[in-house]
C-alpha positions as CSV (number, residue, x, y, z in Angstrom):
1,M,16.3,-5.1,17.2
2,T,13.0,-5.7,15.7
3,R,11.8,-7.5,12.0
4,L,9.1,-6.0,9.9
5,L,7.1,-8.3,7.9
6,V,5.2,-6.3,4.8
7,H,2.2,-8.3,3.4
8,V,1.9,-6.9,-0.3
9,E,-0.7,-7.5,-2.9
10,G,1.5,-7.9,-5.7
11,Q,4.8,-7.3,-7.2
12,T,4.9,-3.5,-7.7
13,E,4.6,-3.4,-3.6
14,E,6.8,-6.1,-3.4
15,S,9.5,-4.0,-5.1
16,F,8.6,-1.2,-3.5
17,V,9.2,-2.4,-0.3
18,N,12.3,-4.4,-0.8
19,E,14.2,-1.7,-2.9
20,V,12.8,1.4,-1.7
21,L,10.8,1.0,2.0
22,A,14.1,-1.6,3.4
23,P,17.0,0.6,3.0
24,H,15.2,3.3,4.9
25,L,13.7,1.7,7.5
26,Q,16.6,-0.6,8.6
27,G,18.7,2.8,8.5
28,R,16.1,3.5,11.1
29,G,16.8,0.4,13.3
30,F,14.4,-2.3,11.7
31,L,16.9,-5.6,11.8
32,S,15.2,-6.6,8.6
33,V,12.5,-5.4,6.4
34,S,10.8,-7.9,4.1
35,A,8.0,-8.1,1.8
36,R,5.3,-11.1,1.8
37,L,2.7,-11.9,-1.5
38,L,-0.4,-12.5,-0.2
39,G,-1.0,-16.2,-1.4
40,N,0.5,-16.7,-4.8
41,A,0.2,-13.3,-6.0
42,R,2.4,-14.2,-9.0
43,R,-0.2,-16.9,-9.6
44,R,-3.5,-14.9,-9.2
45,D,-2.3,-12.4,-11.4
46,R,-3.6,-14.2,-14.4
47,R,-7.1,-14.2,-12.9
48,G,-6.9,-10.8,-11.2
49,G,-8.5,-9.4,-7.8
50,I,-6.9,-9.9,-4.0
51,K,-7.4,-12.9,-1.8
52,G,-10.2,-12.7,0.2
53,W,-9.6,-11.3,3.8
54,L,-10.3,-14.7,5.7
55,S,-7.2,-16.2,3.8
56,V,-5.2,-13.3,4.2
57,R,-5.9,-12.9,8.3
58,T,-4.6,-16.9,8.3
59,D,-1.3,-15.7,7.0
60,I,-0.7,-12.8,9.0
61,V,-1.8,-14.7,12.3
62,R,0.6,-17.6,11.5
63,H,3.4,-15.0,11.3
64,L,2.2,-13.0,14.6
65,R,2.4,-16.3,16.2
66,Q,5.7,-17.9,14.3
67,D,7.9,-14.7,15.2
68,R,6.8,-12.8,18.4
69,D,9.6,-10.7,17.8
70,C,7.9,-9.2,14.6
71,I,5.6,-6.6,13.6
72,V,3.2,-6.9,10.8
73,T,2.1,-4.4,8.6
74,T,-0.3,-4.6,5.4
75,M,0.5,-2.7,2.0
76,V,-3.0,-3.3,0.0
77,D,-4.7,-1.0,-2.3
78,Y,-8.1,0.2,-1.3
79,Y,-9.3,0.2,-4.8
80,G,-9.4,-3.6,-5.5
81,L,-10.4,-4.8,-1.6
82,P,-13.4,-6.9,-1.7
83,G,-16.6,-5.3,-0.2
84,G,-18.9,-7.7,-0.2
85,G,-19.3,-11.5,-0.3
86,P,-17.2,-14.1,1.6
87,G,-14.0,-12.5,0.6
88,A,-14.9,-9.0,2.0
89,W,-12.2,-7.4,3.9
90,P,-13.9,-5.7,7.4
91,G,-14.8,-2.3,6.9
92,R,-14.6,-2.0,3.4
93,G,-17.9,-2.3,2.5
94,G,-19.4,0.7,4.5
95,A,-16.4,2.9,3.8
96,A,-17.4,3.7,0.1
97,A,-19.6,6.7,1.3
98,R,-16.7,8.7,3.4
99,G,-14.1,10.5,2.3
100,V,-10.8,9.4,1.4
101,F,-9.3,9.8,5.3
102,G,-12.5,8.2,6.6
103,K,-12.6,5.2,3.9
104,A,-8.8,4.8,5.0
105,A,-9.8,4.4,9.0
106,A,-12.7,2.4,8.5
107,V,-10.9,-0.3,7.1
108,E,-7.9,0.3,8.9
109,D,-9.8,0.1,12.4
110,A,-11.9,-2.9,11.2
111,L,-8.5,-5.0,10.1
112,A,-6.9,-4.0,13.6
113,Q,-9.6,-5.5,15.3
114,D,-10.3,-8.2,13.7
115,I,-6.8,-9.6,14.1
116,G,-6.7,-8.6,17.7
117,Q,-9.7,-10.9,18.5
118,E,-8.0,-13.5,16.4
119,M,-4.9,-13.0,18.6
120,G,-6.4,-12.9,22.0
121,C,-6.3,-10.9,24.6
122,D,-2.8,-11.0,25.4
123,F,-1.8,-9.9,21.9
124,D,0.3,-6.6,21.8
125,H,-1.5,-4.7,19.2
126,R,1.4,-2.5,18.6
127,R,2.8,-5.7,16.2
128,F,0.4,-5.2,13.8
129,I,0.1,-1.9,11.6
130,P,-2.7,-2.3,8.8
131,Y,-2.1,0.2,6.3
132,V,-4.3,0.4,3.0
133,V,-2.8,2.4,0.1
134,M,-5.5,5.2,-1.2
135,H,-6.7,4.7,-3.3
136,E,-4.3,2.8,-5.5
137,F,-0.5,2.4,-5.4
138,E,0.1,4.7,-8.6
139,A,-1.1,7.8,-6.7
140,L,2.1,7.8,-4.5
141,L,3.7,8.3,-8.1
142,F,1.6,11.6,-8.6
143,S,3.4,12.9,-5.5
144,D,6.0,14.2,-8.2
145,C,4.9,14.4,-11.7
146,D,8.2,15.6,-12.9
147,R,10.2,12.4,-11.5
148,F,7.3,10.4,-12.2
149,G,8.0,11.2,-15.7
150,A,11.8,10.7,-15.3
151,G,11.5,7.6,-13.8
152,I,10.0,5.8,-16.4
153,G,11.7,7.6,-19.2
154,R,9.1,9.5,-20.5
155,P,9.9,13.1,-18.9
156,N,7.8,14.9,-22.0
157,L,4.8,13.1,-20.0
158,A,5.3,15.3,-17.0
159,P,2.7,18.2,-17.4
160,R,0.1,15.6,-18.5
161,F,0.7,13.9,-15.1
162,Q,0.5,16.9,-14.0
163,A,-2.5,17.8,-15.1
164,I,-4.1,15.3,-13.4
165,R,-2.0,16.2,-9.9
166,D,-3.9,19.3,-10.0
167,S,-7.7,18.4,-9.8
168,F,-6.8,16.8,-6.5
169,Q,-5.9,18.3,-3.0
170,T,-3.5,15.4,-3.0
171,P,-2.4,12.5,-4.6
172,E,-4.2,9.9,-2.2
173,E,-7.7,11.8,-3.4
174,I,-7.3,10.4,-7.2
175,D,-10.9,8.3,-7.0
176,D,-10.9,4.9,-7.8
177,S,-13.9,4.4,-10.5
178,P,-12.9,1.6,-12.8
179,L,-12.0,4.3,-15.3
180,T,-10.4,6.9,-13.1
181,A,-8.2,5.1,-10.5
182,P,-4.4,6.0,-10.5
183,S,-3.5,2.9,-12.6
184,K,-6.3,3.5,-15.2
185,R,-5.6,7.7,-15.7
186,V,-1.4,6.3,-16.3
187,E,-2.5,3.6,-18.9
188,G,-4.3,6.0,-20.6
189,I,-1.2,8.2,-20.7
190,V,1.2,5.4,-20.9
191,P,0.3,2.6,-23.4
192,G,1.5,-0.4,-22.3
193,Y,2.3,0.8,-19.0
194,Q,3.7,-2.3,-16.8
195,K,2.8,-1.4,-13.1
196,A,5.3,-3.9,-11.8
197,L,8.4,-2.4,-13.8
198,Y,7.5,1.1,-13.9
199,G,6.1,1.6,-10.6
200,P,9.2,0.9,-8.5
201,L,11.4,2.7,-10.9
202,A,9.4,5.9,-10.4
203,A,9.4,5.3,-6.7
204,L,12.9,5.3,-6.5
205,E,13.3,8.5,-8.6
206,I,10.6,10.0,-6.5
207,G,11.8,9.1,-3.2
208,L,10.1,8.6,0.3
209,S,10.6,12.3,1.4
210,Q,8.8,13.6,-1.4
211,M,5.7,11.0,-1.0
212,R,5.3,11.4,2.5
213,G,5.4,15.1,1.7
214,D,2.4,15.1,-0.5
215,C,0.7,12.2,0.8
216,P,-0.4,12.7,4.5
217,L,-2.1,9.1,5.3
218,F,1.4,7.5,3.7
219,A,3.0,9.7,5.8
220,D,0.9,8.5,8.8
221,W,2.2,4.7,8.0
222,L,5.9,5.5,7.5
223,K,5.9,7.6,11.0
224,R,4.4,4.9,12.6
225,L,6.7,2.1,11.6
226,E,10.0,4.5,11.7
227,V,8.8,4.7,15.8
228,C,8.3,1.2,15.9
229,A,12.4,0.9,14.4
230,G,13.5,3.0,16.9
């Protein structure tokens, strides 16, 4: 049996992994599934932004080398990934002009290539499965707007969530503008929205089955993890 380590961006994703993803994947065969915050994310939240890639790569490579029986994946929002400067993430700078599926592929392929080069020629590339959430964690919650509203104790808001959802073919296509990113849209409907609290509650209410049915990129990631578990 194999261990899965999920490098996550913040407390919302940490709770999602531990409360929603882990029970499912451990039921499929993983010995353990645990989230690892990238750097000191709790302290970083006061400043905003995700860590630069070189620092993140150091964490990932260290875990891959220390535990040769583990599989490592990522769960980070495309929306906040640095695309330029010393902290740029591979593939992010050139991905903006692509469609949603092209953006995800560009970044994930570049991350896999970079980790592979750092690990060396004998590295089993199946041990690193990069996943970038398009465009932001909150997008997954639009896969079932009735349950989204119920999960945060505001069922009356479901029609407003649904109106946003109906404007896109899939929730993962809700764009990443600073004004209209998924979390910004939610904050406009739910003043005082607390991502780390409400996000996992809504995800538990919605469930993985609905998310994977409505979000093809998320579904592909989950399927790859399930294959590794078995």
